[in-house]
PALO-388959 format. One record per atom (N, C-alpha, C): chain; residue in three letters; x, y, z; atom name. Coordinates in nm, 2 decimals, decimal comma, always signed. Last residue first. Layout:
% PALO-388959
A/ALA/X/Y/Z/CA $
...
END
This chain:
% PALO-388959
A/TRP/+0,80/-3,15/-1,89/N $
A/TRP/+0,72/-3,27/-1,95/CA $
A/TRP/+0,79/-3,39/-1,87/C $
A/GLN/+0,72/-2,87/-1,71/N $
A/GLN/+0,77/-2,95/-1,72/CA $
A/GLN/+0,71/-3,04/-1,79/C $
A/GLY/+0,57/-2,59/-1,65/N $
A/GLY/+0,56/-2,68/-1,76/CA $
A/GLY/+0,63/-2,77/-1,83/C $
A/ARG/+0,83/-2,34/-1,55/N $
A/ARG/+0,71/-2,41/-1,57/CA $
A/ARG/+0,66/-2,52/-1,69/C $
A/PHE/+1,04/-2,21/-1,57/N $
A/PHE/+1,04/-2,31/-1,51/CA $
A/PHE/+0,90/-2,35/-1,47/C $
A/PRO/+0,84/-1,87/-1,76/N $
A/PRO/+0,97/-1,99/-1,72/CA $
A/PRO/+0,98/-2,07/-1,61/C $
A/THR/+0,64/-1,80/-1,93/N $
A/THR/+0,65/-1,83/-1,78/CA $
A/THR/+0,76/-1,92/-1,75/C $
A/VAL/+0,55/-1,58/-2,17/N $
A/VAL/+0,66/-1,70/-2,12/CA $
A/VAL/+0,65/-1,69/-1,98/C $
A/LEU/+0,24/-1,48/-2,32/N $
A/LEU/+0,36/-1,45/-2,21/CA $
A/LEU/+0,45/-1,62/-2,18/C $
A/LEU/+0,05/-1,24/-2,46/N $
A/LEU/+0,14/-1,36/-2,49/CA $
A/LEU/+0,23/-1,36/-2,40/C $
A/SER/-0,27/-1,15/-2,37/N $
A/SER/-0,12/-1,11/-2,40/CA $
A/SER/-0,09/-1,25/-2,39/C $
A/GLY/-0,58/-0,99/-2,49/N $
A/GLY/-0,50/-1,08/-2,44/CA $
A/GLY/-0,35/-1,02/-2,42/C $
A/VAL/-0,89/-0,91/-2,53/N $
A/VAL/-0,77/-0,87/-2,53/CA $
A/VAL/-0,71/-0,93/-2,45/C $
A/GLU/-1,19/-0,84/-2,76/N $
A/GLU/-1,12/-0,98/-2,67/CA $
A/GLU/-0,97/-0,89/-2,67/C $
A/ILE/-1,53/-0,76/-2,74/N $
A/ILE/-1,38/-0,73/-2,75/CA $
A/ILE/-1,34/-0,84/-2,72/C $
A/ARG/-1,85/-0,65/-2,79/N $
A/ARG/-1,76/-0,74/-2,78/CA $
A/ARG/-1,62/-0,74/-2,83/C $
A/LEU/-2,13/-0,46/-2,73/N $
A/LEU/-1,98/-0,44/-2,75/CA $
A/LEU/-1,93/-0,60/-2,73/C $
A/ASP/-2,41/-0,40/-2,70/N $
A/ASP/-2,35/-0,52/-2,78/CA $
A/ASP/-2,24/-0,54/-2,79/C $
A/ALA/-2,37/-0,17/-2,45/N $
A/ALA/-2,46/-0,25/-2,50/CA $
A/ALA/-2,39/-0,42/-2,55/C $
A/ILE/-2,26/+0,06/-2,32/N $
A/ILE/-2,16/-0,05/-2,41/CA $
A/ILE/-2,24/-0,15/-2,49/C $
A/GLY/-2,50/+0,30/-2,31/N $
A/GLY/-2,39/+0,20/-2,27/CA $
A/GLY/-2,32/+0,12/-2,38/C $
A/GLY/-2,63/+0,50/-2,45/N $
A/GLY/-2,68/+0,36/-2,45/CA $
A/GLY/-2,60/+0,27/-2,36/C $
A/VAL/-2,45/+0,72/-2,46/N $
A/VAL/-2,55/+0,73/-2,37/CA $
A/VAL/-2,63/+0,60/-2,35/C $
A/PRO/-2,11/+0,55/-2,51/N $
A/PRO/-2,26/+0,64/-2,56/CA $
A/PRO/-2,37/+0,64/-2,48/C $
A/VAL/-1,80/+0,63/-2,35/N $
A/VAL/-1,92/+0,55/-2,39/CA $
A/VAL/-2,04/+0,64/-2,41/C $
A/ALA/-1,45/+0,63/-2,33/N $
A/ALA/-1,59/+0,74/-2,40/CA $
A/ALA/-1,69/+0,59/-2,42/C $
A/VAL/-1,30/+0,51/-2,20/N $
A/VAL/-1,28/+0,60/-2,21/CA $
A/VAL/-1,36/+0,69/-2,27/C $
A/LEU/-1,25/+0,24/-2,02/N $
A/LEU/-1,36/+0,27/-2,08/CA $
A/LEU/-1,35/+0,42/-2,10/C $
A/VAL/-0,96/+0,02/-1,98/N $
A/VAL/-1,05/+0,16/-1,93/CA $
A/VAL/-1,14/+0,21/-2,02/C $
A/LEU/-0,87/-0,28/-1,92/N $
A/LEU/-0,94/-0,21/-1,99/CA $
A/LEU/-1,01/-0,11/-1,96/C $
A/GLN/-0,56/-0,45/-1,80/N $
A/GLN/-0,66/-0,36/-1,79/CA $
A/GLN/-0,73/-0,32/-1,92/C $
A/LEU/-0,39/-0,68/-1,63/N $
A/LEU/-0,43/-0,62/-1,79/CA $
A/LEU/-0,56/-0,57/-1,75/C $
A/TYR/-0,19/-0,63/-1,33/N $
A/TYR/-0,34/-0,66/-1,41/CA $
A/TYR/-0,30/-0,60/-1,55/C $
A/HIS/+0,07/-0,82/-1,24/N $
A/HIS/+0,01/-0,70/-1,32/CA $
A/HIS/-0,12/-0,72/-1,33/C $
A/ASN/+0,33/-0,90/-0,97/N $
A/ASN/+0,21/-0,90/-1,02/CA $
A/ASN/+0,15/-0,80/-1,11/C $
A/TYR/+0,66/-0,80/-1,01/N $
A/TYR/+0,54/-0,83/-0,97/CA $
A/TYR/+0,43/-0,84/-1,05/C $
A/ALA/+0,86/-0,82/-1,23/N $
A/ALA/+0,90/-0,85/-1,09/CA $
A/ALA/+0,79/-0,86/-1,00/C $
A/LEU/+0,86/-0,95/-1,53/N $
A/LEU/+0,79/-0,92/-1,43/CA $
A/LEU/+0,83/-0,93/-1,29/C $
A/GLN/+1,11/-0,91/-1,79/N $
A/GLN/+1,01/-1,03/-1,67/CA $
A/GLN/+1,00/-0,96/-1,55/C $
A/GLY/+1,00/-0,74/-2,07/N $
A/GLY/+1,09/-0,76/-1,96/CA $
A/GLY/+1,03/-0,89/-1,84/C $
A/VAL/+0,81/-0,48/-2,19/N $
A/VAL/+0,88/-0,60/-2,20/CA $
A/VAL/+0,96/-0,60/-2,07/C $
A/LEU/+0,67/-0,22/-2,16/N $
A/LEU/+0,59/-0,37/-2,15/CA $
A/LEU/+0,69/-0,48/-2,18/C $
A/GLY/+0,82/-0,02/-2,18/N $
A/GLY/+0,81/-0,04/-2,02/CA $
A/GLY/+0,70/-0,20/-2,06/C $
A/ALA/+0,89/-0,05/-2,45/N $
A/ALA/+0,85/+0,09/-2,42/CA $
A/ALA/+0,77/+0,07/-2,26/C $
A/GLY/+0,76/-0,36/-2,53/N $
A/GLY/+0,90/-0,26/-2,55/CA $
A/GLY/+0,82/-0,13/-2,45/C $
A/SER/+0,62/-0,62/-2,72/N $
A/SER/+0,62/-0,54/-2,60/CA $
A/SER/+0,76/-0,47/-2,62/C $
A/ASN/+0,40/-0,52/-3,00/N $
A/ASN/+0,51/-0,62/-2,92/CA $
A/ASN/+0,57/-0,53/-2,82/C $
A/VAL/+0,09/-0,55/-3,02/N $
A/VAL/+0,15/-0,45/-2,98/CA $
A/VAL/+0,29/-0,57/-2,91/C $
A/TYR/-0,16/-0,60/-3,29/N $
A/TYR/-0,09/-0,67/-3,18/CA $
A/TYR/+0,04/-0,56/-3,17/C $
A/ALA/-0,49/-0,53/-3,36/N $
A/ALA/-0,36/-0,47/-3,35/CA $
A/ALA/-0,32/-0,56/-3,29/C $
A/THR/-0,82/-0,50/-3,54/N $
A/THR/-0,75/-0,57/-3,43/CA $
A/THR/-0,58/-0,51/-3,47/C $
A/GLY/-1,18/-0,41/-3,60/N $
A/GLY/-1,04/-0,41/-3,59/CA $
A/GLY/-0,97/-0,49/-3,51/C $
A/LEU/-1,49/-0,23/-3,64/N $
A/LEU/-1,37/-0,33/-3,63/CA $
A/LEU/-1,26/-0,36/-3,68/C $
A/ALA/-1,53/+0,03/-3,46/N $
A/ALA/-1,52/-0,01/-3,56/CA $
A/ALA/-1,43/-0,17/-3,55/C $
A/GLY/-1,60/+0,16/-3,19/N $
A/GLY/-1,70/+0,18/-3,29/CA $
A/GLY/-1,68/+0,09/-3,46/C $
A/GLY/-1,38/+0,16/-3,04/N $
A/GLY/-1,45/+0,07/-3,00/CA $
A/GLY/-1,59/+0,03/-3,14/C $
A/ASP/-1,11/+0,29/-3,11/N $
A/ASP/-1,23/+0,31/-3,15/CA $
A/ASP/-1,33/+0,17/-3,18/C $
A/VAL/-0,83/+0,33/-2,86/N $
A/VAL/-0,89/+0,28/-2,95/CA $
A/VAL/-1,05/+0,27/-2,99/C $
A/ALA/-0,68/+0,52/-2,68/N $
A/ALA/-0,79/+0,56/-2,74/CA $
A/ALA/-0,84/+0,47/-2,85/C $
A/ALA/-0,37/+0,34/-2,68/N $
A/ALA/-0,49/+0,44/-2,62/CA $
A/ALA/-0,56/+0,44/-2,72/C $
A/SER/-0,23/+0,03/-2,59/N $
A/SER/-0,29/+0,06/-2,67/CA $
A/SER/-0,41/+0,15/-2,63/C $
A/ILE/-0,10/+0,00/-2,35/N $
A/ILE/-0,05/-0,08/-2,44/CA $
A/ILE/-0,09/-0,05/-2,57/C $
A/ASN/+0,05/+0,23/-2,07/N $
A/ASN/-0,05/+0,20/-2,20/CA $
A/ASN/-0,01/+0,09/-2,30/C $
A/THR/+0,11/+0,12/-1,77/N $
A/THR/+0,15/+0,14/-1,90/CA $
A/THR/+0,07/+0,13/-2,01/C $
A/THR/+0,10/+0,27/-1,45/N $
A/THR/+0,03/+0,16/-1,55/CA $
A/THR/+0,11/+0,24/-1,67/C $
A/ALA/+0,14/+0,17/-1,10/N $
A/ALA/+0,20/+0,25/-1,21/CA $
A/ALA/+0,14/+0,19/-1,32/C $
A/GLY/+0,14/+0,07/-0,86/N $
A/GLY/+0,05/+0,12/-0,90/CA $
A/GLY/+0,04/+0,19/-1,04/C $
A/SER/+0,34/-0,08/-0,76/N $
A/SER/+0,37/+0,04/-0,71/CA $
A/SER/+0,25/+0,11/-0,79/C $
A/ASN/+0,23/-0,38/-0,73/N $
A/ASN/+0,31/-0,31/-0,65/CA $
A/ASN/+0,28/-0,16/-0,60/C $
A/ILE/+0,08/-0,39/-0,97/N $
A/ILE/-0,01/-0,42/-0,85/CA $
A/ILE/+0,08/-0,35/-0,73/C $
A/ASN/+0,09/-0,22/-1,28/N $
A/ASN/+0,18/-0,29/-1,18/CA $
A/ASN/+0,11/-0,29/-1,01/C $
A/LYS/-0,11/-0,28/-1,52/N $
A/LYS/-0,11/-0,19/-1,38/CA $
A/LYS/-0,01/-0,29/-1,31/C $
A/LEU/-0,14/-0,21/-1,86/N $
A/LEU/-0,09/-0,31/-1,77/CA $
A/LEU/-0,07/-0,21/-1,61/C $
A/ARG/-0,41/-0,15/-2,09/N $
A/ARG/-0,29/-0,11/-2,03/CA $
A/ARG/-0,24/-0,23/-1,95/C $
A/THR/-0,61/-0,03/-2,36/N $
A/THR/-0,60/-0,11/-2,28/CA $
A/THR/-0,44/-0,10/-2,23/C $
A/THR/-0,90/+0,20/-2,36/N $
A/THR/-0,73/+0,20/-2,37/CA $
A/THR/-0,74/+0,04/-2,30/C $
A/PHE/-1,18/+0,28/-2,57/N $
A/PHE/-1,13/+0,24/-2,49/CA $
A/PHE/-0,98/+0,22/-2,45/C $
A/THR/-1,48/+0,42/-2,67/N $
A/THR/-1,38/+0,44/-2,70/CA $
A/THR/-1,29/+0,40/-2,58/C $
A/VAL/-1,80/+0,44/-2,84/N $
A/VAL/-1,72/+0,35/-2,73/CA $
A/VAL/-1,60/+0,38/-2,78/C $
A/GLY/-1,97/+0,52/-3,06/N $
A/GLY/-1,93/+0,60/-2,93/CA $
A/GLY/-1,85/+0,54/-2,83/C $
A/THR/-2,05/+0,22/-3,18/N $
A/THR/-2,05/+0,36/-3,20/CA $
A/THR/-2,05/+0,44/-3,10/C $
A/VAL/-1,94/-0,12/-3,10/N $
A/VAL/-2,06/+0,00/-3,07/CA $
A/VAL/-2,01/+0,12/-3,08/C $
A/PRO/-1,87/-0,39/-3,31/N $
A/PRO/-1,84/-0,27/-3,26/CA $
A/PRO/-1,95/-0,19/-3,21/C $
A/ASN/-1,75/-0,72/-3,21/N $
A/ASN/-1,89/-0,64/-3,25/CA $
A/ASN/-1,88/-0,49/-3,22/C $
A/VAL/-1,49/-0,72/-3,18/N $
A/VAL/-1,57/-0,80/-3,27/CA $
A/VAL/-1,67/-0,78/-3,32/C $
A/VAL/-1,17/-0,61/-3,19/N $
A/VAL/-1,33/-0,55/-3,17/CA $
A/VAL/-1,39/-0,64/-3,25/C $
A/ARG/-0,88/-0,69/-2,98/N $
A/ARG/-0,97/-0,74/-3,14/CA $
A/ARG/-1,10/-0,67/-3,12/C $
A/TYR/-0,55/-0,66/-2,90/N $
A/TYR/-0,70/-0,63/-2,89/CA $
A/TYR/-0,77/-0,67/-3,01/C $
A/GLN/-0,24/-0,81/-2,76/N $
A/GLN/-0,34/-0,79/-2,90/CA $
A/GLN/-0,50/-0,75/-2,84/C $
A/HIS/+0,12/-0,81/-2,67/N $
A/HIS/-0,05/-0,80/-2,65/CA $
A/HIS/-0,12/-0,77/-2,77/C $
A/GLY/+0,40/-1,01/-2,58/N $
A/GLY/+0,33/-0,89/-2,67/CA $
A/GLY/+0,18/-0,87/-2,65/C $
A/ILE/+0,54/-1,13/-2,41/N $
A/ILE/+0,63/-1,12/-2,52/CA $
A/ILE/+0,55/-0,99/-2,62/C $
A/VAL/+0,69/-1,11/-2,09/N $
A/VAL/+0,56/-1,05/-2,17/CA $
A/VAL/+0,64/-1,05/-2,32/C $
A/ILE/+0,76/-1,35/-1,83/N $
A/ILE/+0,80/-1,28/-1,97/CA $
A/ILE/+0,72/-1,25/-2,07/C $
A/SER/+0,67/-1,37/-1,49/N $
A/SER/+0,67/-1,41/-1,66/CA $
A/SER/+0,72/-1,28/-1,72/C $
A/GLY/+0,77/-1,28/-1,26/N $
A/GLY/+0,80/-1,38/-1,32/CA $
A/GLY/+0,79/-1,42/-1,47/C $
A/ALA/+0,40/-1,26/-1,13/N $
A/ALA/+0,50/-1,22/-1,15/CA $
A/ALA/+0,61/-1,31/-1,21/C $
A/PRO/+0,09/-1,32/-1,40/N $
A/PRO/+0,19/-1,33/-1,28/CA $
A/PRO/+0,33/-1,29/-1,27/C $
A/LEU/-0,14/-1,11/-1,49/N $
A/LEU/-0,01/-1,13/-1,53/CA $
A/LEU/+0,10/-1,17/-1,39/C $
A/VAL/-0,47/-1,14/-1,47/N $
A/VAL/-0,35/-1,10/-1,39/CA $
A/VAL/-0,22/-1,16/-1,48/C $
A/GLY/-0,71/-0,96/-1,65/N $
A/GLY/-0,63/-1,07/-1,62/CA $
A/GLY/-0,53/-1,03/-1,53/C $
A/LEU/-0,92/-0,73/-1,68/N $
A/LEU/-0,95/-0,83/-1,73/CA $
A/LEU/-0,87/-0,97/-1,69/C $
A/ASN/-1,00/-0,47/-1,43/N $
A/ASN/-0,89/-0,59/-1,47/CA $
A/ASN/-0,94/-0,69/-1,51/C $
A/TRP/-1,12/-0,16/-1,60/N $
A/TRP/-1,16/-0,33/-1,58/CA $
A/TRP/-1,06/-0,40/-1,56/C $
A/VAL/-1,24/+0,11/-1,45/N $
A/VAL/-1,13/+0,07/-1,52/CA $
A/VAL/-1,19/-0,09/-1,51/C $
A/GLU/-1,42/+0,45/-1,61/N $
A/GLU/-1,42/+0,29/-1,54/CA $
A/GLU/-1,28/+0,20/-1,58/C $
A/ALA/-1,46/+0,66/-1,80/N $
A/ALA/-1,33/+0,65/-1,71/CA $
A/ALA/-1,33/+0,51/-1,60/C $
A/ALA/-1,75/+0,60/-1,82/N $
A/ALA/-1,64/+0,65/-1,90/CA $
A/ALA/-1,53/+0,64/-1,77/C $
A/ASP/-1,97/+0,32/-1,73/N $
A/ASP/-1,93/+0,43/-1,76/CA $
A/ASP/-1,81/+0,48/-1,79/C $
A/ASP/-1,97/+0,07/-1,62/N $
A/ASP/-1,96/+0,07/-1,76/CA $
A/ASP/-1,94/+0,21/-1,79/C $
A/ALA/-2,05/+0,04/-1,35/N $
A/ALA/-1,93/+0,00/-1,41/CA $
A/ALA/-1,89/+0,00/-1,52/C $
A/THR/-2,29/+0,17/-1,28/N $
A/THR/-2,21/+0,29/-1,32/CA $
A/THR/-2,05/+0,19/-1,36/C $
A/PRO/-2,43/-0,05/-1,19/N $
A/PRO/-2,47/+0,02/-1,30/CA $
A/PRO/-2,37/+0,11/-1,35/C $
A/ASN/-2,41/-0,31/-1,07/N $
A/ASN/-2,33/-0,21/-1,07/CA $
A/ASN/-2,36/-0,14/-1,20/C $
A/ALA/-2,60/-0,50/-1,14/N $
A/ALA/-2,58/-0,47/-1,00/CA $
A/ALA/-2,50/-0,39/-0,95/C $
A/ARG/-2,56/-0,54/-1,41/N $
A/ARG/-2,68/-0,49/-1,36/CA $
A/ARG/-2,67/-0,44/-1,23/C $
A/LEU/-2,27/-0,60/-1,43/N $
A/LEU/-2,33/-0,47/-1,49/CA $
A/LEU/-2,45/-0,44/-1,43/C $
A/TYR/-2,32/-0,88/-1,32/N $
A/TYR/-2,25/-0,77/-1,25/CA $
A/TYR/-2,25/-0,63/-1,30/C $
A/GLU/-2,49/-0,99/-1,49/N $
A/GLU/-2,53/-0,97/-1,38/CA $
A/GLU/-2,44/-0,87/-1,30/C $
A/LYS/-2,29/-0,97/-1,69/N $
A/LYS/-2,41/-0,91/-1,76/CA $
A/LYS/-2,48/-0,88/-1,60/C $
A/LEU/-2,07/-1,16/-1,61/N $
A/LEU/-2,06/-0,99/-1,67/CA $
A/LEU/-2,20/-0,92/-1,68/C $
A/ALA/-2,24/-1,41/-1,62/N $
A/ALA/-2,21/-1,31/-1,50/CA $
A/ALA/-2,15/-1,14/-1,48/C $
A/VAL/-2,32/-1,41/-1,89/N $
A/VAL/-2,39/-1,43/-1,77/CA $
A/VAL/-2,35/-1,36/-1,63/C $
A/ASP/-2,22/-1,29/-2,18/N $
A/ASP/-2,15/-1,35/-2,02/CA $
A/ASP/-2,22/-1,35/-1,93/C $
A/GLU/-2,35/-1,25/-2,39/N $
A/GLU/-2,32/-1,36/-2,39/CA $
A/GLU/-2,28/-1,40/-2,26/C $
A/THR/-2,32/-0,91/-2,33/N $
A/THR/-2,43/-0,99/-2,43/CA $
A/THR/-2,46/-1,14/-2,36/C $
A/PRO/-2,10/-0,84/-2,28/N $
A/PRO/-2,20/-0,82/-2,16/CA $
A/PRO/-2,33/-0,88/-2,23/C $
A/ASP/-1,77/-0,95/-2,32/N $
A/ASP/-1,89/-0,96/-2,42/CA $
A/ASP/-2,05/-0,94/-2,35/C $
A/VAL/-1,47/-0,97/-2,38/N $
A/VAL/-1,56/-0,90/-2,28/CA $
A/VAL/-1,69/-0,87/-2,38/C $
A/VAL/-1,23/-1,25/-2,32/N $
A/VAL/-1,34/-1,18/-2,40/CA $
A/VAL/-1,43/-1,11/-2,31/C $
A/ARG/-0,91/-1,27/-2,28/N $
A/ARG/-1,05/-1,24/-2,22/CA $
A/ARG/-1,13/-1,19/-2,30/C $
A/ASN/-0,60/-1,43/-2,26/N $
A/ASN/-0,71/-1,39/-2,36/CA $
A/ASN/-0,85/-1,38/-2,27/C $
A/LEU/-0,29/-1,56/-2,24/N $
A/LEU/-0,39/-1,49/-2,17/CA $
A/LEU/-0,50/-1,42/-2,23/C $
A/TRP/-0,14/-1,79/-2,36/N $
A/TRP/-0,20/-1,66/-2,43/CA $
A/TRP/-0,33/-1,67/-2,31/C $
A/SER/+0,21/-1,91/-2,30/N $
A/SER/+0,04/-1,90/-2,28/CA $
A/SER/-0,01/-1,82/-2,34/C $
A/PHE/+0,47/-2,15/-2,29/N $
A/PHE/+0,40/-2,01/-2,36/CA $
A/PHE/+0,25/-2,02/-2,29/C $
A/GLN/+0,50/-2,38/-2,09/N $
A/GLN/+0,56/-2,22/-2,06/CA $
A/GLN/+0,49/-2,11/-2,15/C $
A/ALA/+0,19/-2,51/-1,99/N $
A/ALA/+0,32/-2,50/-2,04/CA $
A/ALA/+0,36/-2,34/-2,05/C $
A/GLY/-0,01/-2,54/-1,83/N $
A/GLY/+0,07/-2,56/-1,75/CA $
A/GLY/+0,20/-2,51/-1,84/C $
A/LYS/-0,30/-2,52/-1,82/N $
A/LYS/-0,24/-2,42/-1,89/CA $
A/LYS/-0,08/-2,43/-1,84/C $
A/HIS/-0,45/-2,71/-1,63/N $
A/HIS/-0,46/-2,72/-1,76/CA $
A/HIS/-0,34/-2,59/-1,86/C $
A/THR/-0,41/-2,53/-1,42/N $
A/THR/-0,34/-2,68/-1,43/CA $
A/THR/-0,29/-2,72/-1,56/C $
A/ALA/-0,35/-2,20/-1,43/N $
A/ALA/-0,45/-2,34/-1,43/CA $
A/ALA/-0,39/-2,46/-1,48/C $
A/MET/-0,04/-2,08/-1,32/N $
A/MET/-0,12/-2,10/-1,43/CA $
A/MET/-0,23/-2,20/-1,38/C $
A/ASP/-0,01/-1,88/-0,99/N $
A/ASP/+0,00/-2,03/-1,07/CA $
A/ASP/-0,09/-2,03/-1,18/C $
A/LEU/+0,12/-1,69/-0,74/N $
A/LEU/+0,02/-1,71/-0,85/CA $
A/LEU/+0,04/-1,80/-0,93/C $
A/ALA/+0,17/-1,55/-0,50/N $
A/ALA/+0,20/-1,62/-0,54/CA $
A/ALA/+0,06/-1,65/-0,63/C $
A/GLU/+0,17/-1,16/-0,42/N $
A/GLU/+0,11/-1,30/-0,39/CA $
A/GLU/+0,13/-1,42/-0,52/C $
A/SER/+0,29/-0,92/-0,44/N $
A/SER/+0,36/-1,05/-0,43/CA $
A/SER/+0,31/-1,17/-0,44/C $
A/ALA/+0,05/-0,73/-0,46/N $
A/ALA/+0,17/-0,72/-0,58/CA $
A/ALA/+0,27/-0,87/-0,55/C $
A/THR/-0,29/-0,93/-0,45/N $
A/THR/-0,15/-0,84/-0,41/CA $
A/THR/-0,02/-0,88/-0,49/C $
A/ILE/-0,58/-0,92/-0,61/N $
A/ILE/-0,46/-1,00/-0,58/CA $
A/ILE/-0,36/-0,85/-0,54/C $
A/ALA/-0,93/-0,94/-0,50/N $
A/ALA/-0,80/-0,86/-0,53/CA $
A/ALA/-0,65/-0,96/-0,51/C $
A/LYS/-1,14/-1,18/-0,60/N $
A/LYS/-1,06/-1,14/-0,50/CA $
A/LYS/-0,97/-1,05/-0,56/C $
A/ALA/-1,38/-1,05/-0,87/N $
A/ALA/-1,28/-1,14/-0,81/CA $
A/ALA/-1,26/-1,05/-0,65/C $
A/PRO/-1,74/-0,95/-0,79/N $
A/PRO/-1,61/-0,93/-0,81/CA $
A/PRO/-1,49/-1,02/-0,77/C $
A/TYR/-1,85/-1,21/-0,96/N $
A/TYR/-1,78/-1,05/-0,97/CA $
A/TYR/-1,80/-1,00/-0,84/C $
A/MET/-1,98/-1,45/-0,89/N $
A/MET/-1,84/-1,46/-0,97/CA $
A/MET/-1,76/-1,34/-0,98/C $
A/ALA/-2,12/-1,47/-0,57/N $
A/ALA/-2,12/-1,45/-0,73/CA $
A/ALA/-1,96/-1,44/-0,79/C $
A/PHE/-2,15/-1,60/-0,32/N $
A/PHE/-2,08/-1,69/-0,42/CA $
A/PHE/-2,08/-1,59/-0,57/C $
A/ASP/-2,31/-1,44/-0,15/N $
A/ASP/-2,38/-1,54/-0,23/CA $
A/ASP/-2,32/-1,59/-0,37/C $
A/GLY/-2,12/-1,33/+0,00/N $
A/GLY/-2,19/-1,40/+0,07/CA $
A/GLY/-2,27/-1,51/-0,01/C $
A/ASN/-1,77/-1,30/-0,15/N $
A/ASN/-1,91/-1,22/-0,17/CA $
A/ASN/-2,03/-1,36/-0,09/C $
A/SER/-1,52/-1,31/-0,16/N $
A/SER/-1,57/-1,35/-0,01/CA $
A/SER/-1,75/-1,30/-0,04/C $
A/PRO/-1,41/-1,54/-0,43/N $
A/PRO/-1,45/-1,39/-0,42/CA $
A/PRO/-1,53/-1,43/-0,24/C $
A/ARG/-1,10/-1,72/-0,41/N $
A/ARG/-1,24/-1,71/-0,41/CA $
A/ARG/-1,31/-1,60/-0,36/C $
A/GLY/-0,81/-1,61/-0,62/N $
A/GLY/-0,90/-1,65/-0,47/CA $
A/GLY/-1,02/-1,63/-0,50/C $
A/GLY/-0,76/-1,65/-0,95/N $
A/GLY/-0,72/-1,60/-0,82/CA $
A/GLY/-0,81/-1,69/-0,71/C $
A/GLY/-1,02/-1,65/-1,22/N $
A/GLY/-0,93/-1,73/-1,17/CA $
A/GLY/-0,90/-1,62/-1,01/C $
A/LEU/-1,06/-1,36/-1,41/N $
A/LEU/-1,13/-1,49/-1,38/CA $
A/LEU/-0,97/-1,55/-1,26/C $
A/PHE/-1,16/-1,03/-1,35/N $
A/PHE/-1,08/-1,12/-1,41/CA $
A/PHE/-1,11/-1,25/-1,37/C $
A/LEU/-1,27/-0,79/-1,28/N $
A/LEU/-1,35/-0,90/-1,36/CA $
A/LEU/-1,26/-0,98/-1,41/C $
A/ASN/-1,28/-0,59/-1,05/N $
A/ASN/-1,22/-0,68/-1,06/CA $
A/ASN/-1,28/-0,81/-1,17/C $
A/HIS/-1,27/-0,25/-1,12/N $
A/HIS/-1,37/-0,35/-1,11/CA $
A/HIS/-1,29/-0,48/-1,15/C $
A/GLU/-1,19/+0,08/-0,98/N $
A/GLU/-1,17/-0,02/-1,07/CA $
A/GLU/-1,27/-0,16/-1,07/C $
A/ALA/-1,34/+0,39/-1,07/N $
A/ALA/-1,35/+0,30/-0,99/CA $
A/ALA/-1,30/+0,17/-1,07/C $
A/MET/-1,33/+0,76/-1,07/N $
A/MET/-1,32/+0,64/-1,13/CA $
A/MET/-1,27/+0,51/-1,07/C $
END
């Protein structure tokens, strides 16, 4: 099982051709900041996974043909240390029969993971919001990845799958007016 850094932002990748993916790995204590246009205290870290429309993701999957196999892990976002997590949501917008996925958080310091939603049927339209709790609540001492784990993938791959995964955060001491 490999992890694929498909989140936006962070340091510039060291790829010679300046390809967008993989993103530069984040360390557990690396200082992160919201994008300047997201300086408000509440923010919604949302990631749309759509290999049919996202040119960079399509190219990454072409260059890494096993990246969408079962048991692969996609790092979709980075929750900065110091943030307080309110909750998480996923939404299957364009289902693909045979796809099952799990969303989770990964503590970059310890490597520990906490499932947000497990064994979601990617073959059915749907959405779910999960309040923080059971390890998903509190102020984050370290940076965390918001991850999508491909549990099952049909023979044809993820093809036309489109899902959204997001987290609602409060980042204290930011967004001064």
